[in-house]
C-alpha positions as CSV (number, residue, x, y, z in Angstrom):
1,M,-13.5,-30.7,-2.7
2,P,-16.6,-28.5,-2.5
3,Q,-19.7,-29.9,-4.2
4,L,-21.0,-27.8,-7.0
5,P,-24.7,-27.0,-6.9
6,N,-27.0,-29.0,-9.2
7,P,-28.5,-26.8,-11.9
8,Q,-31.5,-29.0,-12.2
9,A,-32.2,-28.8,-8.5
10,I,-31.8,-25.0,-8.6
11,F,-34.3,-24.8,-11.6
12,L,-36.8,-27.1,-9.9
13,A,-36.6,-25.1,-6.6
14,F,-37.2,-21.8,-8.6
15,I,-40.2,-23.3,-10.4
16,R,-41.6,-24.6,-7.1
17,R,-41.2,-21.1,-5.4
18,R,-42.9,-19.4,-8.3
19,Y,-45.8,-21.8,-8.4
20,Q,-46.3,-21.5,-4.7
21,A,-46.2,-17.7,-4.9
22,W,-48.8,-17.7,-7.7
23,W,-51.0,-20.2,-6.0
24,Q,-50.9,-18.6,-2.6
25,A,-51.6,-15.2,-4.1
26,R,-55.0,-16.5,-5.2
27,L,-56.0,-17.4,-1.6
28,P,-57.7,-14.8,0.7
29,L,-56.0,-13.4,3.8
30,A,-57.8,-14.2,7.0
31,D,-57.0,-15.0,10.7
32,Q,-60.0,-17.3,10.8
33,I,-61.1,-19.8,8.1
34,K,-63.9,-22.4,7.9
35,L,-63.2,-25.4,5.7
36,T,-65.9,-26.1,3.2
37,Q,-66.3,-27.9,-0.1
38,H,-65.0,-24.7,-1.8
39,N,-61.6,-24.7,-0.2
40,V,-60.9,-28.4,0.5
41,Y,-59.1,-30.4,-2.3
42,I,-58.7,-34.1,-2.8
43,L,-56.4,-36.3,-4.9
44,P,-55.4,-39.9,-4.9
45,T,-52.1,-40.9,-3.2
46,G,-49.5,-43.4,-4.5
47,P,-51.2,-46.3,-2.7
48,G,-54.5,-45.0,-4.0
49,L,-53.3,-45.2,-7.6
50,M,-52.1,-48.7,-7.0
51,L,-55.5,-49.6,-5.6
52,V,-57.1,-48.2,-8.8
53,A,-54.8,-50.3,-11.0
54,T,-55.5,-53.4,-8.9
55,L,-59.3,-52.8,-9.2
56,V,-59.0,-52.4,-13.0
57,T,-57.0,-55.7,-13.2
58,L,-59.5,-57.5,-11.1
59,L,-62.4,-56.2,-13.2
60,I,-60.8,-57.3,-16.5
61,A,-59.9,-60.7,-15.1
62,S,-63.5,-61.1,-13.7
63,I,-65.0,-60.2,-17.1
64,N,-62.6,-62.4,-19.0
65,Y,-63.1,-65.5,-16.9
66,Q,-66.7,-64.8,-15.8
67,L,-65.8,-65.0,-12.1
68,S,-68.7,-64.1,-9.9
69,L,-66.5,-63.9,-6.8
70,G,-64.2,-61.7,-8.7
71,Y,-67.0,-59.2,-9.3
72,V,-67.9,-59.3,-5.6
73,L,-64.3,-58.7,-4.5
74,T,-63.8,-55.9,-7.1
75,F,-66.9,-54.0,-6.3
76,S,-66.4,-54.5,-2.5
77,L,-63.0,-53.0,-2.7
78,A,-64.2,-50.1,-4.9
79,G,-67.1,-49.4,-2.5
80,S,-64.7,-49.3,0.4
81,A,-62.4,-46.9,-1.4
82,L,-65.4,-44.6,-2.2
83,V,-66.5,-44.7,1.4
84,G,-63.0,-43.9,2.5
85,M,-62.8,-41.0,0.1
86,F,-66.0,-39.4,1.5
87,M,-64.9,-40.0,5.1
88,A,-61.5,-38.4,4.4
89,H,-63.3,-35.3,2.9
90,N,-65.7,-35.1,5.8
91,T,-62.8,-35.2,8.2
92,L,-61.8,-31.7,7.1
93,R,-65.1,-30.2,6.0
94,G,-66.7,-28.1,8.7
95,L,-63.5,-27.4,10.7
96,V,-62.9,-23.8,11.9
97,M,-59.3,-22.6,12.3
98,D,-58.3,-19.4,14.0
99,L,-54.9,-17.8,14.9
100,G,-53.7,-16.3,18.1
101,S,-51.7,-13.0,18.1
102,P,-48.0,-13.7,17.4
103,T,-45.3,-12.4,19.7
104,A,-42.4,-10.3,18.4
105,Q,-39.1,-12.2,18.2
106,F,-35.5,-11.6,17.1
107,A,-34.2,-12.6,13.7
108,G,-33.1,-16.2,13.7
109,S,-35.3,-17.1,16.8
110,P,-38.3,-19.4,16.4
111,V,-41.6,-17.6,16.0
112,A,-44.6,-19.4,17.4
113,M,-48.0,-19.6,15.7
114,D,-50.8,-20.5,18.1
115,I,-53.5,-22.3,16.1
116,R,-56.9,-23.4,17.4
117,L,-59.1,-26.0,15.7
118,H,-62.8,-26.1,16.4
119,N,-65.0,-29.0,15.6
120,P,-68.8,-28.3,15.6
121,D,-69.8,-31.8,14.6
122,K,-70.6,-34.8,16.8
123,S,-67.9,-36.9,15.1
124,V,-64.2,-37.0,16.1
125,R,-61.7,-35.6,13.5
126,Y,-58.8,-38.0,13.4
127,A,-55.2,-37.8,12.0
128,L,-55.1,-34.1,11.1
129,I,-51.6,-32.9,9.9
130,L,-50.8,-29.2,10.1
131,A,-47.6,-28.1,8.3
132,I,-45.6,-25.0,7.4
133,K,-43.3,-25.1,4.4
134,Q,-40.5,-22.6,4.0
135,S,-38.1,-22.4,1.1
136,Q,-34.5,-21.5,1.8
137,K,-33.2,-19.6,-1.2
138,S,-29.6,-19.9,-0.1
139,K,-29.7,-23.7,0.1
140,N,-32.4,-24.3,-2.5
141,T,-34.2,-26.6,-0.1
142,L,-37.7,-26.8,1.3
143,V,-38.0,-26.9,5.1
144,K,-41.2,-28.4,6.5
145,T,-42.5,-28.3,10.0
146,E,-45.6,-30.4,10.8
147,L,-47.7,-31.6,13.7
148,C,-50.4,-34.3,14.0
149,T,-53.5,-34.0,16.2
150,D,-57.1,-35.2,16.7
151,V,-60.0,-32.9,17.4
152,P,-62.7,-34.2,19.8
153,A,-66.4,-34.2,18.9
154,Q,-67.9,-30.7,19.5
155,G,-64.6,-29.6,21.0
156,S,-61.4,-27.9,20.2
157,C,-57.7,-28.3,20.4
158,S,-54.7,-26.0,20.3
159,L,-51.3,-26.5,18.9
160,Q,-48.2,-24.4,18.1
161,L,-46.2,-24.4,14.9
162,T,-42.9,-22.6,14.8
163,F,-40.8,-21.1,12.0
164,T,-37.7,-19.0,11.7
165,T,-36.8,-16.0,9.5
166,Q,-33.6,-14.1,9.1
167,Q,-35.3,-10.9,7.8
168,R,-36.1,-8.1,10.2
169,G,-39.2,-5.9,10.0
170,L,-42.9,-6.6,9.9
171,Q,-43.1,-10.1,8.3
172,R,-46.2,-11.9,7.1
173,L,-46.9,-15.3,8.6
174,P,-46.3,-18.3,6.3
175,S,-49.2,-20.3,4.9
176,V,-50.5,-23.3,6.8
177,T,-51.4,-26.6,5.2
178,I,-53.9,-28.9,6.9
179,E,-54.3,-32.4,5.4
180,T,-55.5,-35.9,6.3
181,R,-55.3,-39.4,4.7
182,Y,-57.7,-41.0,7.2
183,P,-59.0,-43.7,7.1
184,L,-57.5,-45.8,4.3
185,G,-54.6,-43.5,3.0
186,S,-55.8,-44.0,-0.6
187,V,-56.6,-40.2,-1.0
188,K,-55.1,-37.0,0.3
189,V,-57.5,-34.3,1.4
190,W,-55.9,-30.9,2.1
191,A,-56.6,-27.2,2.4
192,Y,-54.4,-24.0,2.4
193,W,-54.7,-21.2,4.9
194,R,-53.1,-17.8,4.6
195,P,-53.1,-15.9,7.9
196,A,-53.6,-12.1,7.6
197,A,-51.6,-11.4,10.8
198,Q,-48.1,-10.1,10.7
199,V,-45.3,-10.4,13.3
200,M,-42.5,-8.0,14.2
201,I,-39.0,-9.4,13.7
202,Y,-36.4,-7.5,15.6
203,P,-32.8,-7.4,14.3
204,R,-30.4,-10.0,15.5
205,P,-28.3,-8.5,18.4
206,E,-24.5,-8.6,18.0
207,A,-23.0,-11.5,19.8
208,N,-20.1,-9.6,21.5
209,P,-20.8,-5.9,21.2
210,P,-18.3,-3.2,22.5
211,P,-19.2,-1.4,25.7
212,L,-22.0,1.2,25.7
213,P,-20.8,4.5,24.3
214,L,-20.5,7.4,26.7
215,S,-22.3,10.2,24.8
216,T,-21.8,13.9,25.3
217,D,-25.3,14.2,26.7
218,M,-24.5,11.6,29.4
219,V,-21.2,13.4,30.3
220,S,-22.9,16.8,30.6
221,A,-25.6,15.2,32.8
222,E,-23.0,13.7,35.1
223,N,-21.1,17.0,35.3
224,R,-24.3,18.8,36.1
225,H,-25.2,16.4,38.9
226,A,-21.6,16.6,40.3
227,E,-21.8,20.4,40.4
228,Q,-25.1,20.3,42.3
229,A,-23.7,17.9,44.8
230,Q,-20.6,20.0,45.3
231,N,-22.6,23.2,45.9
232,S,-24.8,21.6,48.5
233,A,-22.0,19.7,50.2
234,D,-21.5,22.4,52.9
235,W,-25.1,22.3,54.0
236,G,-25.7,18.6,53.6
237,A,-28.6,19.0,51.1
238,I,-30.6,21.5,53.1
239,R,-32.8,24.5,52.4
240,S,-34.8,27.2,54.2
241,Y,-37.8,26.2,56.3
242,R,-41.2,26.5,54.5
243,R,-44.6,26.5,56.0
244,G,-45.9,22.9,56.0
245,D,-42.5,21.2,56.2
246,P,-42.5,18.3,58.7
247,L,-40.8,19.2,62.0
248,K,-38.8,16.0,62.0
249,Q,-36.8,17.5,59.0
250,V,-35.8,20.6,60.9
251,I,-32.2,20.8,61.9
252,W,-32.6,21.8,65.5
253,K,-28.8,22.2,66.1
254,K,-28.9,25.2,63.8
255,A,-32.2,26.5,65.4
256,A,-30.3,27.9,68.4
257,K,-28.1,30.0,66.2
258,A,-30.9,31.2,64.0
259,D,-31.8,34.2,66.3
260,Q,-28.2,35.2,66.9
261,S,-27.1,35.1,63.3
262,G,-30.4,36.2,61.8
263,D,-30.8,33.1,59.6
264,A,-34.1,31.4,59.3
265,L,-34.8,27.7,60.2
266,V,-33.4,25.2,57.8
267,V,-34.7,21.7,57.0
268,R,-32.9,18.6,55.5
269,I,-34.1,17.4,52.1
270,A,-33.4,14.2,50.3
271,Q,-30.9,14.6,47.5
272,P,-32.3,13.2,44.2
273,N,-30.4,10.4,42.6
274,A,-28.6,11.3,39.5
275,Q,-30.1,9.4,36.6
276,K,-27.9,8.9,33.6
277,E,-29.3,9.6,30.2
278,L,-27.7,7.8,27.3
279,Y,-28.2,8.5,23.6
280,L,-27.5,5.5,21.2
281,D,-26.5,7.0,17.9
282,I,-26.0,5.0,14.7
283,N,-23.0,7.2,14.0
284,Q,-21.3,5.7,17.1
285,T,-21.3,2.1,15.7
286,G,-18.2,2.6,13.5
287,T,-17.6,1.9,9.8
288,L,-19.7,-1.3,9.5
289,S,-22.3,-2.4,7.1
290,T,-25.9,-1.2,7.6
291,E,-27.1,-4.5,9.0
292,A,-24.1,-4.8,11.3
293,R,-24.6,-1.3,12.7
294,I,-28.3,-2.1,13.3
295,S,-27.3,-5.3,15.0
296,R,-24.9,-3.4,17.3
297,L,-27.5,-0.9,18.2
298,C,-29.9,-3.7,19.0
299,A,-27.3,-5.2,21.4
300,W,-26.7,-1.8,23.0
301,V,-30.5,-1.3,23.6
302,L,-30.7,-4.6,25.4
303,E,-27.6,-3.8,27.5
304,A,-28.9,-0.3,28.5
305,Q,-32.3,-1.9,29.4
306,A,-30.5,-4.5,31.5
307,Q,-28.5,-1.8,33.4
308,G,-31.7,0.2,34.1
309,L,-30.4,3.3,32.2
310,S,-32.5,6.0,30.6
311,Y,-31.6,5.8,27.0
312,G,-32.7,7.2,23.6
313,L,-32.0,6.3,20.0
314,R,-30.9,8.4,17.1
315,L,-31.4,7.1,13.5
316,P,-31.5,8.8,10.2
317,G,-34.8,10.8,10.2
318,L,-35.8,9.5,13.7
319,D,-35.0,10.7,17.2
320,I,-36.4,8.8,20.2
321,S,-36.1,10.8,23.4
322,P,-34.5,9.1,26.5
323,A,-36.7,7.0,28.7
324,A,-36.5,3.8,30.7
325,G,-38.6,0.7,30.8
326,L,-39.9,-2.1,28.6
327,T,-42.0,0.3,26.6
328,Q,-38.9,2.3,25.6
329,Q,-37.1,-1.0,24.7
330,R,-40.0,-2.0,22.4
331,R,-40.1,1.4,20.7
332,C,-36.3,1.3,20.0
333,L,-36.3,-2.3,18.8
334,E,-39.3,-1.6,16.5
335,A,-37.5,1.4,15.1
336,L,-34.4,-0.6,14.4
337,A,-36.5,-3.4,12.8
338,L,-38.2,-0.9,10.4
339,C,-35.4,1.4,9.6
């Protein structure tokens, strides 16, 4: 029996998404950020709240029973907690984070975010946790990807966070959270970072697409090359001699008959290879949904590129002329992602 969705979980997920959207909209967009006291936040953790409750209990007991050693223990623990709080805050303050250029990917494939951390201070930054949180509306869940690292003194380190998206087009990178609970774990210090860079997400190619369509342009090109080959078949792809032609291309067997028949010298030429030109039209994809038609065109573009064909793309309001190579593939995939 299928399990019904919990209305309370759906409502809490909706509130969480709205709050995150409101909070992140207040943050500036930048591909490089320096953590200062203005963008670093601190709050006690669960163990930290228990430590505060313990200190309050010890203080009340020491006052009630006039325990000198109780005062020593209470204020020693409180001083250690304060020192740990300042150390945790200084672990993040002063760090510089920058982002590398993201690479285009297909929908559903992991997108890598190359993040570099720079530490200008002479102290090592320990136990830094970088995380990406993504909310899945279909499942009302929050997916979190995180990595832990240390940054050496006056050095830098690089790490790679990945995320996936099912939406095609030019997508903004998700927000990055950096936090630490070093050294005592009694406080949580964190900062938010909203990268300004965007990544191109290509459509997901169809898993088992039909064969490439044989367009009328491709048929006419093949017929034209066949006629040229048939017309030159009697002479073996030859033409009249021109001044400057290499002598090794002259057909000397016909040179003896040139004076008797009155014909000029002839030379052999290399017959050009017939290159097939293919047009991929969205009207050739059949009666499918819009996303399914784009997915089929994406698979055809990859197949035409794999076969080394010269291909073009026709979309509503867009016509890409036939060409070959990786540049043509990128142009077609970007057009499909943005259409």
